[in-house]
C-alpha positions in Angstrom: 9.1 96.2 -41.7 11.2 96.4 -44.8 14.9 96.5 -44.2 17.1 98.7 -46.4 20.8 99.2 -46.3 22.0 102.8 -46.3 24.8 103.7 -48.6 28.2 103.9 -46.9 30.0 107.1 -46.1 31.7 108.6 -49.2 29.5 106.6 -51.6 27.8 109.6 -53.1 28.2 109.6 -56.9 30.7 112.1 -58.2 29.8 113.0 -61.7 30.8 116.2 -63.7 27.4 117.8 -63.2 26.4 116.1 -59.9 23.5 114.4 -61.5 22.3 110.9 -60.7 19.5 108.8 -62.0 17.8 106.6 -59.5 16.4 103.2 -60.5 14.1 100.7 -58.7 14.1 97.2 -60.1 11.2 94.9 -59.4 10.9 91.1 -59.6 7.1 90.6 -59.2 5.5 87.6 -57.6 2.4 87.1 -55.6 4.1 85.4 -52.6 7.3 87.4 -52.8 8.1 90.5 -54.7 11.7 91.6 -54.8 12.9 95.2 -55.2 16.3 96.7 -55.6 17.5 100.3 -55.5 20.5 101.6 -57.4 21.8 105.0 -58.4 23.7 105.8 -61.6 26.0 108.8 -62.2 26.7 110.4 -65.5 30.3 109.2 -65.1 29.0 105.6 -65.4 29.2 104.8 -61.6 26.5 102.5 -60.4 25.9 102.2 -56.6 23.7 99.9 -54.5 21.2 101.9 -52.4 19.0 99.2 -50.9 16.9 96.1 -51.5 14.2 94.0 -49.9 11.5 91.4 -50.4 7.8 92.1 -49.9 6.2 88.9 -48.4 2.5 88.3 -49.2 1.4 85.1 -47.3 -1.3 82.8 -48.6 -3.2 83.2 -45.3 -4.3 86.6 -46.7 -7.1 87.0 -49.2 -6.0 87.6 -52.8 -7.1 91.3 -52.7 -5.2 91.7 -49.4 -2.0 90.2 -51.0 -2.2 92.5 -54.0 -2.9 95.5 -51.8 0.2 94.7 -49.6 2.5 94.5 -52.7 1.1 97.8 -54.0 1.4 99.7 -50.7 4.9 98.5 -49.9 6.2 99.4 -53.4 4.4 102.7 -53.3 6.2 103.4 -49.9 9.6 102.5 -51.4 8.9 104.8 -54.4 7.9 107.6 -52.1 11.0 107.2 -49.9 13.6 106.7 -52.7 12.0 108.9 -55.4 13.3 106.9 -58.4 13.3 108.3 -61.9 12.9 104.8 -63.5 11.4 101.5 -62.7 12.6 98.2 -64.3 10.3 95.3 -64.2 11.1 91.7 -65.0 8.6 90.1 -67.4 9.0 86.3 -67.5 8.6 84.2 -70.6 6.1 81.8 -69.1 4.4 80.5 -66.0 3.7 76.9 -64.8 0.0 77.2 -65.7 -2.6 79.7 -66.7 -3.6 80.5 -63.1 0.0 81.1 -62.2 0.4 83.4 -65.2 -2.7 85.4 -64.2 -1.5 85.8 -60.6 1.9 86.9 -61.6 0.5 89.3 -64.2 -1.6 90.9 -61.5 1.4 91.3 -59.2 3.3 92.9 -62.1 0.3 95.2 -62.8 0.2 96.7 -59.3 3.9 97.3 -59.5 3.4 99.3 -62.7 0.4 101.1 -61.1 2.6 102.2 -58.1 5.1 103.6 -60.5 2.4 105.2 -62.7 0.8 107.0 -59.7 4.2 108.5 -58.8 5.0 109.5 -62.4 7.9 107.0 -62.7 8.9 105.8 -66.1 8.7 102.0 -66.5 10.8 99.7 -68.6 10.2 95.9 -69.0 12.8 93.2 -69.7 12.6 89.5 -70.2 14.9 87.2 -68.1 17.0 86.5 -71.1 17.6 90.2 -71.6 18.5 90.7 -68.0 21.0 87.8 -68.0 22.5 89.1 -71.2 23.0 92.5 -69.8 24.4 91.4 -66.4 26.4 88.3 -67.2 26.8 88.6 -71.0 25.1 85.3 -71.6 21.3 85.0 -71.9 21.2 81.4 -70.7 23.3 82.1 -67.5 22.3 80.3 -64.3 20.8 82.2 -61.4 24.0 81.6 -59.4 26.0 83.4 -62.1 23.7 86.4 -62.1 23.9 86.6 -58.3 27.7 86.4 -58.4 27.8 89.4 -60.8 25.4 91.3 -58.5 27.8 90.9 -55.6 30.8 91.8 -57.8 29.3 94.9 -59.3 27.1 96.3 -56.4 28.5 94.8 -53.2 25.2 94.4 -51.5 24.8 92.7 -48.0 26.0 89.1 -47.9 22.5 87.8 -46.9 20.8 89.2 -50.0 17.6 87.3 -50.8 17.2 85.7 -54.2 14.2 87.8 -55.1 16.0 91.0 -54.2 19.0 89.9 -56.3 16.7 89.3 -59.3 15.3 92.8 -58.8 18.8 94.3 -58.7 19.7 92.4 -61.8 16.7 93.9 -63.8 17.7 97.4 -62.4 21.2 96.9 -63.7 19.8 95.8 -67.1 18.1 99.2 -67.4 21.2 101.0 -66.1 23.3 99.4 -68.8 20.9 100.4 -71.6 20.3 103.9 -70.3 21.4 106.8 -72.4 22.4 110.0 -70.6 21.1 111.9 -73.7 17.7 111.1 -72.4 18.3 112.4 -68.9 17.0 115.9 -69.4 13.9 114.6 -71.2 13.4 112.2 -68.3 13.7 114.8 -65.6 11.5 117.2 -67.5 8.8 114.5 -68.1 8.6 113.8 -64.4 7.7 117.4 -63.7 4.9 117.2 -66.4 1.3 116.3 -65.4 1.0 114.4 -68.7 1.5 111.0 -67.0 3.7 108.0 -67.0 5.4 106.3 -70.0 6.7 102.8 -70.2 8.2 100.5 -72.8 6.7 97.1 -73.5 8.7 94.1 -74.6 8.5 95.2 -78.3 10.2 98.5 -77.4 7.1 100.6 -78.2 6.4 103.5 -76.0 3.0 103.4 -74.2 1.6 106.4 -72.3 -0.5 106.7 -69.2 -2.5 109.8 -68.8 -3.8 111.3 -65.6 
């Protein structure tokens, strides 16, 4: 079972129009995929809504591991109904096989978002660190310290979940509320899902 922390009483975002944008951040990995849920109000408030780590043990076959990641992320998306997904895209992997496995875990995360009509944005680790800490070469400990300072998650937060919250924050910091109406309208459209690749180009998925 995935454990999620419910927001505390009185944590509802108070913005002029009562609008909030919900973001799910994902740190993909075959053995462990972290996810983090945040909500952002039009007044700039950002709140922690939950997080977790999807474990996919090596005792399972590769198809079963990929299926587990997909199903658990799809469940979180269904429960939380995010408007946006932020996915971390690493610069490199230890070897070609590791890169392929990581790419497939990332692919099923994007698929889960696409099937739910959730807009996807991708960020490199350097971009995430720059957005959260202000320094692209920051250590993981510095990133986690900022996550605790900004979002106040549970003290036993797992590293993969912290990384997912960091990429969600990266998207929140770059989000323009001028796009909110377009975003909400697009999710009601049957046209499909859009996402940005690392070059900033929009790609479209059609149903």
